[in-house]
N, C-alpha and C positions, 0 to 999 in steps of 0.2 A: 385464060384470065386476061387483066386490061397490064401492058406495061404503067410505074406510075408517074408517068408522065398523061398520062390516059384520064388518066383517075384526077390530079392534079388540074385539066384541062375545067373540073368540072365548080370549083375556084375561082375561073377567070367570071371577066368582066362586068363586080358588082359597082351600083354603084356609090356608096360607101366604101370605099379600099380597106381592107384592113389586115392584117399584115398574112396572113393563107392566100387573100387574091392578090397582093400584092406582090409571094410568091410564083401563083400561080403564073399572074401577066408578063412577069420576067423572066422565065421556063421560055411562052412559047414566042418572046418575042429570043432569044437568044439564040439563034443555029444552032450553035455548037454544043446546044445542052444535049446530054448521050435521049434519048429523045426512045429507043428502045430498051432499055431496057430498064433490068427487076432489080437490075444489087444493090442492092444499101451501102457497098465500100465503093460502088461505082458513081453510085450520085453522091455520096454524102463527100469523096475525096474532092468530084467540081466543083460543089461547090466551096469545101474551102479555098478551092484555088481562085475561083471568084464570084462571091458572093457575093453579092446586090445590091446586102445590108446588113445593120451587126446580128438584126437576130434570125436572119434566116436559116442561117446551122438548128437552131434550137425549133422555130416556124418549120422547117423541115423533119426532123426527130418526131414532132405532132404529126401531121399530113402520113409519114410512113406507118406510125401506128396504125391511123383510123387504115389504111392502106391493108398491113397485113391483116387487121380484124376483118376487113372487108372478101380479101379475095385468099385468106386461107385457111 
């Protein structure tokens, strides 16, 4: 199973960025992001303390649902 980070990297680099790609680009640039994690709690806590934009937690929740649907 891929990590959440690797799943989200498929959203990176859009010409016309949306919230999902903004979060993916930010995660890529943040060297402290827990890239090896598969834990909702760990990633959610990290984003609560280091949120890159106002709706990042909502975007994370949507992406997490897609991640779970694809890998569980």
